[in-house]
Backbone as CSV, one residue per row, in Angstrom:
resi,resn,N_x,N_y,N_z,CA_x,CA_y,CA_z,C_x,C_y,C_z
1,UNK,0.806,-1.323,0.097,0.047,-0.188,-0.246,1.047,1.087,0.063
2,UNK,0.595,2.058,-0.672,1.468,3.458,-0.755,1.221,4.326,0.297
3,UNK,2.128,4.924,0.733,2.553,5.713,1.980,1.264,6.524,2.063
4,UNK,0.832,7.547,1.085,-0.455,8.318,1.061,-1.529,7.582,1.530
5,UNK,-1.908,6.425,0.703,-3.031,5.954,0.894,-3.047,5.420,2.333
6,UNK,-1.936,4.999,3.220,-1.871,4.577,4.410,-1.954,5.461,5.136
7,UNK,-1.499,6.669,5.127,-1.691,7.916,6.259,-3.253,8.168,5.827
8,UNK,-3.704,8.302,4.927,-5.362,8.415,4.903,-6.322,7.613,5.748
9,UNK,-5.873,6.188,5.952,-6.466,5.230,6.343,-6.552,5.278,7.990
10,UNK,-5.002,5.775,8.315,-4.503,5.567,9.744,-5.407,6.091,10.505
11,UNK,-5.893,7.633,10.375,-6.711,8.460,11.365,-8.414,7.695,11.502
12,UNK,-8.613,6.837,10.698,-9.763,6.184,10.690,-9.757,4.924,11.876
13,UNK,-8.756,4.623,12.148,-8.175,3.325,13.224,-8.454,3.648,14.537
14,UNK,-8.807,5.083,15.055,-9.199,5.718,16.394,-10.819,5.324,16.466
15,UNK,-11.072,5.155,17.555,-12.498,5.175,17.862,-13.238,6.626,17.941
16,UNK,-12.209,7.614,18.332,-12.685,9.017,18.275,-11.463,9.485,17.459
17,UNK,-11.604,10.063,16.128,-10.526,10.249,15.612,-10.388,11.745,15.931
18,UNK,-11.220,12.421,16.514,-11.162,14.001,16.454,-10.060,14.305,17.667
19,UNK,-9.848,13.264,18.520,-8.991,13.565,19.619,-7.306,13.432,19.099
20,UNK,-7.524,13.001,17.756,-5.932,12.678,17.287,-5.530,13.605,16.393
21,UNK,-6.600,14.672,15.867,-6.311,15.567,14.729,-5.001,16.234,14.886
22,UNK,-4.687,16.931,16.101,-3.365,17.670,16.198,-2.254,17.007,15.927
23,UNK,-2.434,16.146,16.855,-0.905,14.978,16.588,-0.614,14.579,15.354
24,UNK,-1.885,14.473,14.567,-1.536,14.134,13.401,-1.297,15.194,12.226
25,UNK,-1.425,16.387,12.639,-1.114,17.355,11.763,-2.287,17.917,10.916
26,UNK,-3.590,17.812,11.357,-4.903,18.091,10.765,-5.146,19.587,11.076
27,UNK,-5.932,20.148,10.534,-6.287,21.331,11.012,-8.082,21.153,11.029
28,UNK,-8.718,22.339,11.684,-9.893,22.512,11.740,-10.544,23.759,11.207
29,UNK,-11.117,24.198,10.391,-11.518,25.568,10.042,-13.033,25.639,9.935
30,UNK,-13.656,26.583,10.827,-14.860,26.715,10.856,-15.370,27.490,9.400
31,UNK,-16.448,27.016,8.903,-16.897,27.663,7.554,-18.450,28.212,7.531
32,UNK,-18.570,28.648,8.932,-20.100,29.131,8.622,-21.112,28.069,8.785
33,UNK,-22.292,28.340,8.732,-23.533,27.779,9.179,-24.016,27.034,7.769
34,UNK,-24.464,26.005,7.930,-25.094,25.448,6.664,-26.597,24.860,7.403
35,UNK,-27.730,24.669,6.559,-28.937,24.088,7.076,-28.752,22.734,7.114
36,UNK,-29.014,21.993,8.141,-29.121,20.453,8.073,-30.423,19.987,8.618
37,UNK,-31.454,19.694,7.820,-32.629,19.203,7.976,-33.507,20.207,8.856
38,UNK,-33.435,21.479,7.972,-34.062,22.719,8.430,-33.291,23.410,9.826
39,UNK,-32.321,22.822,10.405,-31.719,23.194,11.896,-30.328,23.691,11.295
40,UNK,-29.757,24.922,11.793,-28.475,25.327,11.598,-27.473,24.529,12.111
41,UNK,-26.449,24.173,11.536,-25.475,23.426,11.850,-23.828,24.266,11.624
42,UNK,-22.958,24.041,12.369,-21.866,24.665,12.124,-20.887,23.455,10.952
43,UNK,-20.398,24.285,10.034,-19.645,23.427,9.260,-18.348,23.401,9.339
44,UNK,-17.691,22.433,9.721,-16.118,22.509,10.164,-15.561,21.646,9.093
45,UNK,-14.336,22.393,8.610,-13.716,21.566,7.580,-12.258,20.991,8.088
46,UNK,-12.233,19.836,8.032,-10.845,18.813,8.539,-10.108,18.622,7.478
47,UNK,-9.025,19.384,7.358,-7.856,19.176,6.218,-6.537,18.669,6.884
48,UNK,-6.297,17.526,6.426,-4.672,16.774,6.780,-3.750,17.998,5.903
49,UNK,-2.655,18.265,6.769,-1.764,19.169,6.213,-0.955,18.132,5.055
50,UNK,-0.891,17.007,5.398,0.130,16.423,4.101,-0.396,15.459,3.191
51,UNK,-1.842,15.248,3.454,-2.262,14.652,2.588,-3.268,15.151,1.454
52,UNK,-3.621,16.331,1.770,-4.027,17.091,0.833,-5.924,16.734,0.482
53,UNK,-6.570,15.861,1.101,-8.135,15.680,1.058,-8.245,16.453,2.330
54,UNK,-9.885,16.450,2.432,-10.626,17.037,3.495,-11.761,16.322,3.939
55,UNK,-12.300,16.409,4.716,-13.566,16.132,5.199,-14.289,17.151,6.032
56,UNK,-15.830,17.091,5.864,-16.497,18.137,6.359,-17.665,17.422,7.519
57,UNK,-17.184,18.447,8.472,-18.281,17.970,9.800,-19.183,18.912,10.083
58,UNK,-20.673,18.323,10.092,-21.749,19.452,10.501,-21.958,19.187,12.252
59,UNK,-21.802,20.236,12.691,-22.222,19.977,14.247,-23.252,20.740,14.553
60,UNK,-24.361,20.410,15.260,-25.542,20.833,15.486,-25.331,22.339,16.279
61,UNK,-25.936,23.475,15.688,-25.305,24.392,16.514,-26.123,24.653,18.057
62,UNK,-27.294,24.097,17.929,-27.878,24.127,19.546,-27.486,23.181,20.349
63,UNK,-26.786,21.869,20.182,-25.846,21.265,20.792,-24.544,20.674,21.043
64,UNK,-24.301,20.958,19.632,-22.705,20.841,19.257,-22.163,19.461,18.933
65,UNK,-23.651,18.615,19.000,-23.322,17.096,18.326,-23.189,17.203,17.114
66,UNK,-22.101,16.054,16.730,-21.954,15.585,15.238,-23.163,14.973,14.747
67,UNK,-23.548,15.599,13.417,-24.775,14.843,12.973,-24.301,14.428,11.345
68,UNK,-23.155,14.799,10.709,-22.982,14.176,9.582,-21.578,14.802,9.193
69,UNK,-20.646,13.579,8.426,-19.600,13.894,7.937,-19.708,13.768,6.367
70,UNK,-18.976,14.597,5.772,-19.309,14.496,4.228,-17.662,14.298,3.537
71,UNK,-17.588,13.374,2.932,-16.590,13.031,2.698,-16.574,12.284,0.848
72,UNK,-15.727,13.292,0.202,-15.967,12.753,-1.406,-15.524,11.183,-1.523
73,UNK,-14.271,10.768,-0.864,-13.771,9.746,-0.919,-14.676,8.411,-0.613
74,UNK,-15.016,8.769,0.721,-15.892,7.217,1.399,-17.749,7.554,1.277
75,UNK,-17.803,8.739,0.883,-19.332,8.948,1.024,-19.829,9.668,2.535
76,UNK,-21.026,10.101,2.627,-21.637,10.956,3.751,-22.100,9.882,4.954
77,UNK,-21.567,10.255,5.996,-22.221,9.521,7.323,-22.958,10.431,8.157
78,UNK,-23.988,9.580,8.562,-24.849,10.290,9.218,-25.081,9.751,10.730
79,UNK,-25.417,10.880,11.794,-25.382,10.403,12.987,-26.665,10.993,13.337
80,UNK,-27.194,10.221,14.675,-28.402,10.666,15.158,-28.303,10.193,16.655
81,UNK,-29.505,10.769,17.547,-29.943,10.134,18.728,-31.057,9.263,18.862
82,UNK,-30.971,8.030,19.195,-32.174,7.265,19.388,-32.456,7.441,20.961
83,UNK,-33.654,7.619,20.584,-34.556,8.405,21.870,-35.535,7.193,22.279
């Protein structure tokens, strides 16, 4: 496996990859608000410095909970709370 591909996959090995972003050289940039199911959500762009790809996370404005990951390579992932 190529080094670049391996580097992209390594961050997904963690249960909570957000805790490893700084150590792995990732940056987080707030890119305003985006409507998510009619509710405002913070759009945060996660970009690895060395790899060049990016991941977009949408966090609900009223709770701060992660509700969606947008990833061109692997597709979108949705999160919800089961009541």
